[in-house]
C-alpha positions, 0 to 999 in steps of 0.5 A: 174520095170514096170514103166509108159511109158510117154516119147516116141521117135518114130524112123522113120517117115514112114507109121506105125510111122505116124499112131502110132504117130497119135494114141498116140496123139488121146489117149492123149499121147505125143511123145517127139521126132521124128527121120527120116533120111530126114528132110522133113519126120521128120518135117512133122510128128513132125508138126502133133504130135507137137514135136521136130525132128532130122535127126541124131541118135546121137541127139536122146534124152537120157533116154526116157521111150520108143523108137519105132524103125519103119524103113525099115526092112533092117535098123532095126539092125543098128538103134536099135544098135545106139538107145540102146546106148542112151536109158539108162533105157528106153525100145527099141522096133522095129515094124517089123513083120519079124525081130526076137528079136535077132536083138538086139544082146547081149545088156543089154538095155531093149528091145522087139518087138511091132508089130501092124499087119495092113497095114498102109499108111500115107494117111489113118490113121487107128483106132488102137482100131480095130487092134491087137498088138503082143509083145515080150520082153527081160524079164518079167518086160519089157514085162508087160511094153510093154503090158501096153503101147499097151493096151493104144491103143487097147484091142487086145494085144498078146504075141508072140515069134519071131518064131511064128511071122515069120509065122504070118507075112507070113500069113499077106503077103498072106492075105494083100500084095498078095491080094492087088496085085490082086486088082492092076491087077483087076484095070488094067483090069477095066481101060482098059475098062474105068471102075473105081475100085470102081465097085469092092468095094461091091464085095470086102466088101462081100468077106471079110465080109463072113470071119466073118462066114466062113473059107476062104476055105469054102468061095471060089467061082469062076470058079476054085472053080467050076472046070469050065475049059471052063470059065478059058480058055476063061478068059486066052485068054483075058489077054494080059499082061504076068505078069497078066497071070502068076498070073492068072494061078498060083492062078487058079492052086492053087484053082483047086488043094488046096482041093486034096492037103490038103486032101492028106497031112492030110492023110500022117500025 
């Protein structure tokens, strides 16, 4: 049955769990309970959402409509097994982009994946209206229920199986996590010269903004895109940190050879 989801339990109190809880609160949906292994995290999120909390999986309320498991990837398997024991007719979902639905094992409990693709931090609450949620489920009725719940938060809801989601998550690591590491290295360079990272923000906004109208490969600029080896070598001499130099060399080499490599690969196909 595709019953309405009203009683919601959030299992976890980290970055994603906090943002999801806030998004539900803004949409007028009440979270009944929050779980975290640490009382400080559980209490902090429960206070924000106006709900109860627990630090024991054995004390999670039974028979809620939806249990959202949002914990570290390495703990997902253990946690979903314990949560499904208390779910009854409720639905249990995890939010991990890299973890397949098979982590639920042979359980008869309705289950699925609810993956909001975004970078989350407790310090900055995101607008769920602007992001995409990718869903998968154990059966069609459960999938429709999860979809309807996701549509409370955003119009951008997509069905995606576990194998496809692995590639989606990989793309997100390149586009977000690796890019942010480069921002960190840029910040180190700026700090060494007494400059704030804020001077980069117009450049970053334009870099991302161009992707609304250009494919990333067409938007690439800089000395490597131009093949300007003199500038590249001069910049290498400025880098004293070995880690930063390895990243600079790896990405520079990637840009220098990307077009020739992809053209060669397409010809092989």
